C-alpha positions in Angstrom: 167.6 31.9 17.9 167.3 35.2 19.9 167.2 37.3 16.8 164.5 35.1 15.2 162.4 35.5 18.3 162.5 39.3 18.2 161.5 39.3 14.5 158.5 37.0 15.2 157.4 39.2 18.1 157.3 42.3 15.8 155.4 40.4 13.2 152.8 39.3 15.7 149.3 40.9 15.5 149.4 41.7 19.2 152.2 44.2 18.8 150.5 45.8 15.8 147.3 46.3 17.8 149.1 47.8 20.8 151.0 50.2 18.6 147.8 51.4 16.9 146.1 52.0 20.3 149.0 54.1 21.6 149.1 56.2 18.5 145.3 57.0 18.5 145.5 57.9 22.2 148.4 60.4 21.6 146.6 62.0 18.7 143.3 62.6 20.6 145.2 63.9 23.7 147.1 66.5 21.5 143.9 67.6 19.7 142.1 68.1 23.0 144.8 70.4 24.4 144.9 72.4 21.1 141.1 73.0 21.1 141.2 74.0 24.8 143.7 76.7 24.1 141.8 78.1 21.0 139.9 81.3 21.3 137.2 80.1 18.9 135.8 77.7 21.4 135.0 77.9 25.1 137.1 75.7 27.4 136.2 72.1 27.4 135.6 70.7 30.8 138.6 68.9 32.5 141.2 70.7 30.1 142.6 74.2 30.8 145.8 76.1 29.9 145.4 78.2 33.0 146.0 75.3 35.3 147.8 76.2 38.5 149.5 73.1 39.7 149.9 72.6 43.3 152.5 70.5 45.0 151.2 67.2 45.9 152.7 64.1 47.2 153.8 61.2 45.0 150.4 59.5 45.6 148.5 62.6 44.4 145.0 62.7 42.9 144.5 64.8 39.8 141.9 67.6 40.0 139.9 69.0 37.2 141.3 72.3 36.0 137.6 73.6 35.9 137.2 72.9 39.7 135.4 75.8 41.5 134.6 77.6 38.2 131.4 78.6 36.4 130.7 78.6 32.7 128.3 80.4 30.3 126.8 77.8 28.0 124.4 80.1 26.1 126.6 79.9 23.1 126.1 76.2 22.8 122.3 76.8 22.1 120.6 78.4 19.2 118.6 81.1 21.1 116.9 83.7 19.0 118.6 87.0 19.1 115.7 88.7 20.8 115.4 86.2 23.6 118.3 87.3 25.8 120.3 90.5 25.9 124.1 90.3 26.0 124.3 91.1 29.7 121.8 88.4 30.4 123.8 86.0 28.3 126.9 86.7 30.3 125.0 86.2 33.6 123.3 82.9 32.6 125.2 80.1 34.4 124.8 76.4 35.1 122.9 75.8 38.3 122.7 72.3 39.7 119.4 72.1 41.6 119.1 69.7 44.5 115.2 69.7 44.4 113.1 67.9 41.8 111.2 69.8 39.1 107.7 71.0 40.0 104.9 68.6 39.2 102.7 69.2 36.1 99.5 71.0 36.8 96.7 68.7 38.0 94.0 67.8 35.4 90.8 69.4 36.5 87.6 67.9 35.4 84.1 68.3 36.8 81.1 66.1 35.9 78.7 63.4 37.1 78.8 59.7 36.7 75.8 58.5 34.7 73.9 55.3 35.2 76.4 53.4 33.0 79.3 54.5 35.2 80.6 57.0 32.6 81.8 60.6 33.5 79.7 63.2 31.7 79.6 67.0 31.9 76.0 67.1 30.6 74.4 68.2 33.8 72.9 71.2 35.5 73.5 72.5 39.0 70.3 73.3 40.8 69.7 76.3 43.1 70.1 75.9 46.8 66.8 75.2 48.5 66.8 76.4 52.1 63.4 74.8 52.7 65.0 71.4 52.2 67.1 71.9 55.3 64.3 73.5 57.3 61.9 70.7 56.6 64.3 67.8 57.0 62.9 67.0 60.4 59.2 67.0 59.4 57.2 63.8 58.8 57.9 63.7 55.1 60.4 61.4 53.4 62.2 63.2 50.6 64.7 62.0 47.9 66.2 63.5 44.8 67.3 61.7 41.7 69.0 62.8 38.5 67.4 61.6 35.3 67.9 63.1 31.9 69.7 66.1 33.3 66.8 67.1 35.6 66.5 67.0 39.3 63.4 65.4 40.7 62.3 65.5 44.3 60.1 62.9 45.9 57.9 64.0 48.8 55.9 61.1 50.3 53.8 61.5 53.5 54.0 58.7 55.9 51.2 56.2 55.4 48.5 55.8 58.0 47.4 52.4 59.5 44.2 51.0 58.0 41.1 50.3 60.3 41.2 47.1 62.3 38.4 45.6 60.1 40.9 45.4 57.2 43.5 43.1 58.9 42.5 40.1 56.5 41.9 42.3 53.5 42.5 40.9 50.0 41.7 43.7 47.6 40.6 41.7 44.5 38.6 39.2 46.6 36.9 41.6 49.0 35.6 44.1 46.4 31.9 43.9 47.6 30.7 46.6 45.2 32.0 44.8 42.1 30.7 41.4 43.4 27.2 42.9 43.8 27.2 44.1 40.2 27.8 40.5 38.8 25.1 39.2 36.5 25.5 35.7 37.9 27.2 34.0 40.8 26.0 30.4 40.2 29.3 29.2 38.8 31.5 30.7 41.5 32.1 34.0 39.9 32.2 35.8 43.2 35.3 33.9 44.2 37.3 35.2 41.2 39.3 38.4 40.9 37.4 41.7 41.0 39.9 44.4 41.6 39.2 47.9 42.8 39.5 50.8 40.4 42.8 52.6 40.3 41.6 55.5 42.4 40.1 53.2 45.0 43.1 51.0 45.7 44.8 50.4 49.0 46.2 53.7 50.5 47.0 52.6 54.1 49.0 50.0 56.0 47.0 46.8 56.8 47.4 46.1 60.5 48.3 42.8 62.1 46.1 41.3 64.8 46.6 42.4 68.4 49.2 40.2 70.0 50.9 39.2 66.7 54.1 37.3 67.3 57.0 36.2 65.1 55.8 33.0 63.3 57.0 29.7 64.6 59.7 28.5 62.3 59.6 25.5 60.0 59.4 22.5 60.5 57.8 23.0 63.9 55.2 25.3 62.2 53.9 22.2 60.3 52.3 21.1 63.5 51.5 24.3 65.4 51.0 28.1 64.9 50.3 31.0 67.3 46.5 31.5 67.8 47.1 35.3 67.9 48.5 35.3 64.4 45.4 33.8 62.8 42.7 34.4 65.5 39.8 32.4 63.8 38.3 29.5 65.5 35.5 28.6 63.1 37.4 25.9 61.4 37.9 24.2 64.8 34.2 24.2 65.2 33.4 23.0 61.7 36.2 20.4 61.2 37.3 19.5 64.7 35.8 16.0 64.3 37.8 15.4 61.2 41.2 15.8 62.8 42.0 19.0 60.8 42.8 21.5 63.6 42.5 21.9 67.3 43.2 24.7 69.9 45.7 24.1 72.6 46.1 27.2 74.9 47.7 29.9 72.8 48.3 27.7 69.8 46.5 26.0 66.9 47.6 22.4 66.6 47.4 20.4 63.3 47.2 16.6 63.9 47.6 16.0 60.1 44.2 14.7 59.3 41.6 15.5 56.7 38.1 14.8 55.7 39.1 11.7 53.7 42.3 10.9 55.7 41.3 11.3 59.4 44.1 8.9 60.4 46.8 11.2 59.0 48.1 12.6 55.7 51.3 10.6 56.0 49.4 7.2 55.9 47.2 8.5 53.1 50.2 9.5 51.0 51.8 6.1 51.5 48.6 4.4 50.5 48.4 6.4 47.2 52.1 5.5 46.4 51.4 1.8 47.0 48.4 1.9 44.7 50.4 3.4 41.9 54.2 2.9 42.4 55.0 4.9 39.2 53.9 8.1 41.0 57.2 7.9 42.9 56.9 11.0 45.1 60.1 13.0 45.1 61.4 11.5 41.8 58.8 11.2 39.0 56.3 13.4 40.9 57.8 16.7 42.1 55.1 19.4 41.6 51.5 18.8 42.9 48.3 20.9 42.9 46.0 20.3 45.9 42.5 21.5 45.1 40.3 22.5 48.0 43.2 21.9 50.4 41.7 22.6 53.8 44.5 23.6 56.1 47.0 22.0 53.6 48.1 18.9 55.6 48.4 16.9 52.4 51.0 19.4 51.0 52.7 19.9 54.4 53.5 16.1 54.7 54.6 15.8 51.1 57.6 18.1 51.9 59.3 15.2 53.7 59.3 13.4 50.3 60.8 16.3 48.4 57.5 17.2 46.8 56.4 20.8 46.3 52.7 21.2 46.6 50.7 24.3 45.7 47.5 24.3 47.8 44.5 26.3 46.4 41.1 27.1 47.7 38.6 30.0 47.4 37.9 32.5 50.1 34.6 30.9 50.9 32.7 29.9 54.1 36.0 28.4 55.4 37.7 31.6 54.3 40.8 31.3 56.5 42.0 27.8 55.3 44.6 29.4 53.0 45.7 31.7 55.7 46.3 28.7 58.0 48.3 27.0 55.3 50.6 30.0 54.8 51.1 30.5 58.5 52.2 26.8 58.7 54.8 27.5 55.9 53.0 25.6 53.1 52.7 27.1 49.6 49.1 28.3 49.0 47.1 30.7 47.0 43.5 32.0 47.0 42.1 30.5 43.8 38.9 28.9 42.5 37.7 26.6 39.8 34.9 28.9 38.4 34.8 30.5 34.9 38.4 31.6 34.2 41.6 29.7 33.7 43.7 29.4 36.8 46.9 31.5 36.6 49.3 28.5 35.9 50.6 27.2 32.6 49.7 24.1 30.7 51.4 20.8 31.8 52.4 22.4 35.1 51.6 19.7 37.6 52.8 16.1 37.8 49.8 15.2 40.0 46.6 17.0 40.8 44.8 16.0 44.0 41.2 16.5 45.1 40.0 15.1 48.4 36.4 16.1 49.1 37.3 19.4 47.4 33.6 20.3 46.8 34.1 20.8 43.0 31.5 19.4 40.6 33.9 18.2 37.9 31.2 17.1 35.5 29.1 20.3 35.4 28.8 22.2 32.1 30.0 19.3 30.0 33.1 18.8 32.2 34.6 22.3 31.7 36.3 22.2 35.1 37.9 18.8 34.5 39.0 20.2 31.1 40.9 22.9 33.0 42.5 20.1 35.2 43.5 18.4 31.9 45.1 21.6 30.7 47.1 22.0 33.9 48.1 18.3 34.2 51.4 17.2 32.6 51.4 14.6 29.8 51.5 11.3 31.6 50.6 12.9 34.9 48.0 11.7 37.5 44.7 12.9 38.8 43.8 11.5 42.3 40.2 11.9 43.5 39.1 10.9 47.0 35.3 11.4 47.3 32.1 9.6 48.2 31.2 8.6 44.6 34.4 6.5 44.5 33.4 4.2 47.3 29.7 4.7 48.2 26.9 2.8 46.5 24.0 5.2 46.8 22.0 5.8 43.7 22.9 9.5 43.3 26.6 8.8 44.0 26.7 6.0 41.6 25.3 8.2 38.9 28.0 10.8 39.7 30.6 8.1 39.4 29.3 7.0 36.0 29.4 10.6 34.7 32.9 10.8 35.9 33.9 7.6 34.1 32.3 8.7 30.8 34.0 12.1 30.9 37.4 10.8 31.8 37.1 8.1 29.0 36.4 10.9 26.5 39.4 12.7 27.8 41.5 9.6 27.0 42.4 9.3 30.7 43.2 5.8 31.9 41.8 4.7 35.3 45.0 3.2 36.7 43.6 2.2 40.1 40.5 2.4 42.2 41.0 1.3 45.8 39.1 2.2 49.0 38.0 5.8 48.6 40.7 6.8 46.1 40.6 6.7 42.3 43.7 7.5 40.2 43.7 8.4 36.5 46.6 9.0 34.2 46.7 11.5 31.3 48.0 10.3 27.9 51.5 11.2 26.7 50.5 12.4 23.3 47.5 13.2 21.0 47.1 9.8 19.3 44.1 8.8 21.4 42.4 12.1 20.8 42.8 11.9 17.1 41.5 8.3 17.0 38.2 9.1 18.7 34.9 8.8 16.8 33.7 11.8 14.9 31.6 14.1 17.0 32.9 12.8 20.3 32.7 15.5 23.0 34.5 17.4 24.2 36.3 18.4 21.0 40.0 19.2 20.6 40.9 22.9 21.0 41.8 24.8 17.9 45.4 24.7 16.6 45.8 28.5 17.4 44.7 28.2 21.0 47.5 29.1 23.4 47.1 27.0 26.5 49.6 29.1 28.4 47.6 32.3 27.9 45.9 32.7 31.3 45.6 36.3 32.4 41.8 37.0 32.5 41.1 34.2 30.0 37.9 32.2 30.3 38.0 28.4 30.5 37.4 26.7 27.2 35.1 23.6 26.7 37.7 21.7 24.7 40.7 19.4 25.2 44.1 21.2 25.2 46.3 19.7 22.5 49.7 18.3 23.5 52.8 19.6 21.7 53.7 17.3 18.7 57.3 17.5 19.6 56.7 16.0 23.1 57.6 19.1 25.0 56.6 18.9 28.6 56.2 15.1 28.7 59.9 14.2 29.0 61.2 16.2 32.0 64.0 14.7 34.0 63.5 13.2 37.4 64.0 15.2 40.5 66.5 16.6 41.5 68.2 16.5 38.0 65.4 18.5 36.5 66.3 21.6 38.6 69.4 22.3 36.5 68.7 20.6 33.2 67.5 23.0 30.6 64.0 21.7 29.6 62.7 21.3 26.1 60.0 23.9 26.5 62.8 26.5 26.9 62.7 26.6 23.0 59.0 27.6 22.9 59.4 30.8 25.0 58.8 33.8 22.8 61.5 36.4 23.3 64.5 37.8 21.4 67.6 35.8 22.1 70.9 36.5 20.4 72.6 33.4 21.9 71.4 30.0 22.7 68.4 29.8 25.1 70.2 27.0 27.0 73.2 29.3 27.5 70.9 32.0 28.8 69.3 29.4 31.2 72.7 28.3 32.5 74.0 31.8 32.8 71.0 32.9 34.9 71.4 29.9 37.2 75.1 30.6 37.6 74.5 34.3 38.2 71.9 33.8 41.0 73.9 31.0 42.6 76.9 33.3 43.0 74.7 36.1 44.4 72.9 33.9 46.9 76.3 32.5 48.0 77.4 36.0 48.7 74.1 36.8 50.6 74.5 33.7 52.7 78.1 34.5 53.4 78.0 38.3 53.9 74.4 39.1 54.8 73.8 36.0 57.0 70.7 34.9 55.2 70.6 31.6 57.0 70.0 33.5 60.2 66.8 34.9 58.8 64.9 31.6 59.1 63.2 32.2 55.8 60.3 30.0 54.9 57.8 31.7 52.6 59.5 33.6 49.7 58.1 35.5 46.8 60.2 36.3 43.7 58.3 39.1 42.0 60.1 38.9 38.6 61.4 35.3 38.4 62.8 34.8 34.9 63.7 31.2 34.5 63.5 30.6 38.3 67.2 30.9 38.9 66.8 32.7 42.2 64.6 29.9 43.6 67.0 27.3 42.3 69.9 29.0 44.0 68.1 29.0 47.3 67.7 25.2 47.0 71.3 24.8 46.0 72.5 26.8 49.0 70.3 24.6 51.3 68.0 27.3 52.6 64.9 25.5 54.0 62.3 27.6 52.2 59.9 27.6 49.2 59.6 30.2 46.5 56.5 31.3 44.6 57.9 32.6 41.3 55.9 35.4 39.7 56.1 36.0 36.0 54.8 39.5 35.1 52.2 39.7 32.3 54.2 42.3 30.3 57.3 40.0 29.8 58.1 36.6 28.3 56.0 33.8 29.7 58.6 31.6 31.3 56.2 29.8 33.6 56.4 26.5 31.6 60.2 26.4 32.2 59.8 27.2 35.9 57.4 24.2 36.3 59.6 21.9 34.2 62.4 22.7 36.6 60.3 21.3 39.5 59.4 24.8 40.9 56.1 26.6 41.3 54.9 30.0 40.0 52.0 32.2 38.9 51.2 34.8 36.3 50.5 38.3 37.6 50.2 42.0 36.7 51.9 44.1 39.4 49.6 47.0 38.6 47.0 45.0 40.4 46.9 43.4 43.9 48.1 39.9 44.5 45.8 36.9 45.5 47.0 36.2 49.0 46.3 37.1 52.5 48.1 39.8 54.5 51.3 38.8 56.3 52.1 35.9 53.9 55.8 36.2 53.0 59.1 36.3 55.0 61.0 37.7 52.0 60.0 39.6 48.9 62.6 39.6 46.1 62.6 41.5 42.8 65.3 42.1 40.2 64.7 44.9 37.7 61.0 45.0 38.5 60.5 48.8 39.1 62.6 50.1 36.3 60.5 47.8 34.0 57.1 48.6 35.5 57.4 52.3 36.3 55.9 53.3 32.9 52.9 51.0 33.5 52.2 51.1 37.2 52.4 53.4 40.2 55.4 52.3 42.2 53.8 53.5 45.4 50.8 51.2 44.8 53.1 48.2 44.2 55.0 48.9 47.4 51.8 49.3 49.5 50.8 45.9 48.2 54.1 44.5 49.1 53.8 45.8 52.7 50.4 44.2 52.9 51.7 40.7 52.0 55.0 41.0 53.9 55.1 39.5 57.4 56.0 41.9 60.3 59.7 41.4 60.8 60.1 40.3 57.1 62.6 41.5 54.6 62.7 43.1 51.1 65.5 42.8 48.6 65.5 44.6 45.3 68.2 44.8 42.6 67.3 47.6 40.4 68.4 50.6 38.4 70.1 53.5 40.1 67.4 55.8 38.5 64.6 54.4 40.7 66.5 53.9 44.0 65.8 57.4 45.5 62.0 57.0 44.9 62.0 53.4 46.3 63.9 54.7 49.4 61.5 57.5 50.0 58.5 55.2 49.7 60.1 52.5 51.9 60.7 55.1 54.7 57.1 56.3 54.3 56.0 52.7 54.8 57.9 52.6 58.1 60.6 50.1 56.8 64.2 50.3 57.9 65.8 51.0 54.5 69.4 50.9 53.3 71.0 51.0 49.8 74.0 48.9 49.0 76.4 48.7 46.0 76.4 45.5 43.9 79.5 43.5 43.5 80.3 45.6 40.4 81.2 48.5 42.7 79.9 52.1 43.3 79.9 53.1 39.6 77.6 50.3 38.5 74.2 51.3 37.1 72.4 49.0 39.7 72.0 49.1 43.4 70.6 46.8 46.1 67.6 48.0 48.1 67.1 46.4 51.5 64.0 47.0 53.5 63.1 45.5 56.9 59.5 45.7 58.2 59.1 46.3 61.9 57.5 43.6 64.0 55.2 46.3 65.5 53.8 49.4 63.9 54.8 52.6 65.6 
């Protein structure tokens, strides 16, 4: 049995593997010693025939035979013969360095960052100008900008203050020389725009009245304003008995009355809504036009019902009524029903109101009421409170009959006549117009007439056609209409590579994020904003964002004449706006707005307009203590900064959220409360 076990062990695979491993190890050990002793090769590390053994204890540690020796390794490398001489080859030794290798040389690149944030070496270095240092303390504001490889210097003298007589100056309404040259003024032509020539424009800073104070904030301003801010007592003398306005020490007080609602605008509004429940202020009716507004108590009280009312009146014998409205914090503009279209789009207003507005609606075959028809939304209401509605004198009854005949030919439906108010409704489509008898006046406008073309366009004695697709008639109820893309978005003429609805939503999201950051980082809610002007409004996303962020203010959205006409979309959203050319002055009083906002305005307009002229106009309409925010190209920032300082504003430039290499910057200007 023992012999059989030994045989099995030798036959086992384990023994075979162990034997093979021992044999291979012995062979490699022998070969290593032979190569180490050979003259043909240098000694291999850890093996040497010149080993000098030292006595060690039984628990010794083996040392390398190459310990404390140096070796020449040049023969292991294929150096060219000319690289090293034999003596150098003998001296070359291994050196173990304890320090890391030197870093690679730094990449050196010089250049400038262009407006797209890209480094470029396409630039020129200008000569040193010693005068720039010497003159830095003088009364000039200088700035330099790099554009197209050239350095441009802006030198703008500080503007002087205008004479005291210009404190209520409206350039296009107070151009007496142009008004004197008019062929006729019988139709109110003197109350329309007559702007100065370019070389005769505003060149100084319009002063505030003596004793001007920071305006009383909304909603308290609805009922009272400082006398010193609008020091005009004529309206008190003319309208004191009608409960319009009174003086109480250093303030004007507004009891809320009007010529036709001496018991208060709130009761008057309630009466109108009871007469026609479908008006539904704040839901069906969101945007209102108040013609001949007085001190705008009608619009002021509609705010409590979520209704945005634009109050308009000419600068006539009661010339400061619009100024009172704006000082109260109510949207208002200087405007007149005369010979030209008002600067608002077709189907803009859900309701148009006239309470003793002193407009003869039936003159010239009803051309003024035809303008109201153009402005009124399909299915919208016209409310008229006037003596012909309720008095039974012969002349007044004749005026009422003329009004009935005209409105019938316009296909308006008299919904209700009660007390001293009459309310008509405009049709929803063209069917009534097309079914009128041949020859009925006024006629329908031509198919090619653009009812949204309003800049210096005369009124037309024809009925504006309604869109066959129903655009404008089917807007959502408030507040849903603020964010719902309206149908008329499809009628805007501009190049769009993606869906218009996507552009609309993207703009809304963009401005909402920006306003959130302004409220959070720049403390906009501490500004107590009320009257705001957006100088290049687009689809009205900036105004919508202010509403979403619960800033208690209103925005007049300006659409420049040289861009897409987005005003119909703005009004369909439940906002207000106006067409304007910023090469000309704006139709409002000095000291109107708490905030002026513009995005991309100056980089767009610099080829058409003088930027200094625009900013002088902005200073005129900005309240003392007011704010200016521009988002614009880096290329115009230096010029804007120089002009802003020349105006006496406190100016700063900030990076956008994209960072310092973005092509845009934020310009912030603050107007001092007092001129120095």
